[in-house]
N, C-alpha and C positions, 0 to 999 in steps of 0.2 A: 539383627547380627549383633552376634556378642562382640564387644568392642576391645581389643588387646589393651592390658594396663600397660602403663608407660613404667619404667624405672624412675624412680625419687628416693629423695632421702628426707630424713625428718633428726631435726636435734632437740634432744631433752636436756638443756642448760639446766644446770644447778649451780647455785651461791653456796656460801662458805656457814651458810644457817640449814640447809639442806632444801632450800626451796626451788621448787622449778619453776621456769617460766614460760607462763602461757601468753598468747595473743590470739583476740579477737578478729575474727573476719566478719569484713563490713559485708554488709545486707546486701548490696548490690554484686556480690559474686556467684558464677554458677555454680560453683561446687563448694558443698559445707557452708552456705550464708551465713553467719551468727554465731556459729560456733568456734568453740575456744580451741585453738590446735598448739603445737610447740611448732616453732620455726623451721623451713623445710621448704621442698617443690620439688619439681622433675628433673631429674640428669637432661642435662643439653650435650649435645655435639660436640662444643668446648670442652665439655668435663672428660673426652677419651682422649685429649690430646696435649694437655699439660704436660711439658716438658719435666722430665723426676730432676731435672739438676735447680729445680723451684721445689721440692718436697723435702723433707729431711724425715727420716724413721718412715721409710715408705711400707705400707702394711702388705704384707704375702701372706699367701695361703688362704685366702678366703675364697668359699666361694661364690665370689660375684665380682662383679668387675670393680674397680679403683677407683673408676667413674664415681662411683655412688659417694665415696669420702669428698673429693671434688666438689661435686655439686652441693655435700653437705656442709662444706669450709662456705662456697663462695653464696649460700643463700640464707645462711644464717646473719654474713656480713650484709649483703642487701637488703635482706629486711630489718636489723635490730643492730648493726654495725658493728658485731664483735668480729675479728678476724684471730686465727688462731695460727699465729706464724708469730717471724721473727723477720730483721733485715739479714741480708746476707753477711753481714758482721758478727750478728748474734744477738746485738741490741735488738728493744723492743721497739715496735712499729709506732710512731707518733704523727699520726697526720695532722694536721692543722683541720678546726673543723671543717672550714668552708672547703679542703681537699678531699677529706671522707665525704662529705655529702654530695659532690661533683662526680667522683669515683662510682659511688651508689647510683646516683645516678642516669651515669652512663651504660652500667650493667644494667639495670633493669629495664632501659630501652636499647638495648644489645646495640650502642654504639661503639662500647669494648668489650672483648674479650675479658675474661678472668685473664689467661694466659698472659694478655697484654699486659693489663693491671701488676703483674705479680713482675714481669718484663723490667717495665718500667721504673718501678719503684727496688727493684732489688729486694723480692720478698723470698724468704723458705717458709713454706708451710709446715705447721708439724699435724700430720696426719695422727700421730700418736695419743693426740688430746682429744681422739673421739673413740671411745666403747662401744662396738657393734654389740646388741643385744637381742637382736630380732627382725622380722618383718611380716608386713600383714598386705596381701592382694585383698582390693575392693572386690565386693560380688560383682556377679556376671551380670546382672539386673540393673546395675549402675551406667549410666552415660556416660559419665569420668570415670575412669579406673585408672590404678597407682599399682606397682610392686613396691611399696616403699619401706625401706630398710631405714631402722631405728637405733641412734644413738645418741648415747651418754657422753655429755662435756663438762666439765666444770668452767667456770666463770674465772676465763683467765686474768691474773692479778693486774689491778690495774684498769682494767677495763667496766665500760658500764652500758647497758642495751641502750642503744638510742632507735626506736621503733621509726621505722618508715608509714606514716601517718595516711599516704595514699593506697597503702595494702594493708594496715592495720586500723582497725577503730581504737582498739586499747591495749594494754599489755601490763602486765604486773607480776610481781615475785607471789609465789602463794605454795603454800607446804601443801606436798601430794594428798596428804589424810584432807584435810579443810577442801581441796579441789572436788574431791570423789564425796564428798558430804553435800556439798553444794548441788553437784550432779546429781544424787540421790532425791535431793529436797526440790529439785523441778526447778533449780535457778540459777544453772549451768547447762547448755548445751556441749556435750562432747561424742564425737564419736566411739563407736567400740575400740579401733584400734585407741586411740589414747587412754579411754580407761584402762585398757589392758596394761599401755605402756604405764601409768601411774600405779597399778599396783603392783609390778614389776620391779619399780625402783622404791616403793615402801617395802618390798618382799629384801630387795637388794639391802637396803638401809637397816634392815633389822638381824644382817648377817647371811641371807640366804642370793640365792645365786644369781648373777644380773643375766638373766635369760627369758624372753617372754616363753609362754608355753605355747605347744604348738595347737 
């Protein structure tokens, strides 16, 4: 029986040197074990009910639910500690290290919802930091299937990725061209959507459209 694909989001994080942030999935993972991927994951029920009072620059007129944007922001915070938002007064978010780690742990364990975090810390999400550029659906023959929306986002000023080593074997910045070369030489496992995303980013950096080919 064909498995229905779950909605998901992935974020291609890019720094001021035009490098992308790749993470390696642990060998214990059931899906894409040992592959290098961008931060992301499945859209959760709570991503559909975040109060718009905690969102600035809401995304309208997209052909898919805005929950994909919420999931993208939540997942990249859970996995690498990057948060696209500000305090309600407009000032940058400045968590103490221990506070950030505890919030991420609570989110991963589902002991707190993302909406609760936003309310407790009076955070406003900046969804306009995410630029949607395409989607891919896992092939029908796969036991695990996702309908994944891809977003490009610049690393927020003053923030540094801090990967969750329970979910990530290792993580690093790399030029898109270098990542593709490493893949072509057999030194890095990349799934086809990741390859296409890298090619799209390279094309965009050269002046092309930020749009995955169909």
